N, C-alpha and C positions, 0 to 999 in steps of 0.2 A: 354470390350471385351465380346461378346455374345457367349454363349456356344451353340453348335449345339443341337437341340432338341433330336436327337437320342442319343447323348452322355449323355445328362441329363437323358433320360430314362434308359440307361444302368447303370449309376451310381445309380439311384434309385432302379433298379432291384437288383443290388449287395447288396446295403445297407439294403434292406428289405427281402432278401432271407434267408432261413434257411440253415443249413449246407448241407443237402441232395441236395437242389436246387443249392447251390454253386458248388458242385461237378459236377452236370450236366452242369452248365454254363461253368465250366472249360473244360470239354470234348468238349462242343459245340464250345467254343472259339478256342481251339487247332485245331479242325477239320476245322473250318473256316479259320484260319491262314494258314493251310497247303494247302487249296484250293488256297489261294492268292499266296503262295510260288510257287505252281505248275504253275500257270499262269505266274508269274514273271520269273520263270526259263525258260519256253518256249519262252518268249519274250526277254530273255537275259537282264532283268532288275535286275541286281545283287544287287543293293541297296535295292529294295523292297523285293527280295527273302531273303536276309540276315535278314532283319527286321522281316519278317513274320515267318521265321524259329526260330529266337530268341524269338519271342513272344510265339510260340508253345512250345519251350523248357522251357520257364519260367512257363508256365501252367503245364507242366509235372513235373517240380520241385515242384510246389505248391501241386500237387496231391501226390507226393512222401512224402513231408513234412507233409501232413495231415494224413498219415497212423498211426494207433494205433497198435503198435506191441504187446502190452500186451493183448489187447482184440482181435486183429485180428489174432494173432499167425502165422501159416504157410501161411495163405491167404495173410496177410499183407506182409510177407517176399517175397512171390512170386510176388505180385504186385510191390513191390519195385524193384525187379530184372527186371521185365518187363519194368517198367518206365525207368530204367537205360539203358536197351537195346534200347528202342525206342529213348531216348535222343541221344545215340551214333549213331543210324541210321540217325538221323536228322543231326548230325555233318557230317557224311559221305555224306549225300545228298547235304549238302551245299558246301562242299569242292569239290566234284566230279560232281556236277550238275546232280545228279542221281534221275530222276523222279520216277523210280521204287521203290527206297527207301522211297521217300515221300508217294507214294501210299501204300506201305506196312504199314507205320506208321499210315496213315489216316484210313486204313481198321481196323487195330488193335484198334485204339481209338474209331472208330464207334462201333465195337463189344463190347468193354468195356462200352461205354456209354449206349448202348442198354441193356446190362446186369444190369448195375446200375439202369437204369430207371425201369426195371422190378422188381428188388429187392425193390426199393422204393415204387412202386405201391403195391407190395405184403404186405409190412409192413403197408402201409397206409390202405389197405383193411382189414387187420387182426387186426390192432390197436396195435400190439406189436411184438417184435421179440421173436421167440420161445426160451425157456429157454436154450437149449443146443447150440444155434447158436452163432456165433462169428462175430462181425462187424470189418472189416479191417480198417475202418477209425475212426477218433476220433469223431464219431457221432453215436448215437444209431439209426440204420436204421431199 
């Protein structure tokens, strides 16, 4: 059985990425799956909708599980609460076919992704995290 070249590329990208990049890939994946879910919801393709929402929820769970509460303190706790809320909104969206709930979650994830990308760029540019800062994830950003 031949593996699709794009799937091979994705697998290689995940295997060779650092933790900061994996967080960005998780946000990107969740946002992509929510776009698929939205299209499926509009087309009344409930099997595709359910699968795409489930994949987005799995990525939210991974993001939540990657939080470092010792180093991240209140920021990690707030992110956990937000991820839980977004997960619940996706459950609601799936049950009620609520496009507005999907859009709400996608917008929140896009904002989080942009903030994470900016934080990663700032750390990369400076070469280190300032001494008093706290990283919410189990990664030194």
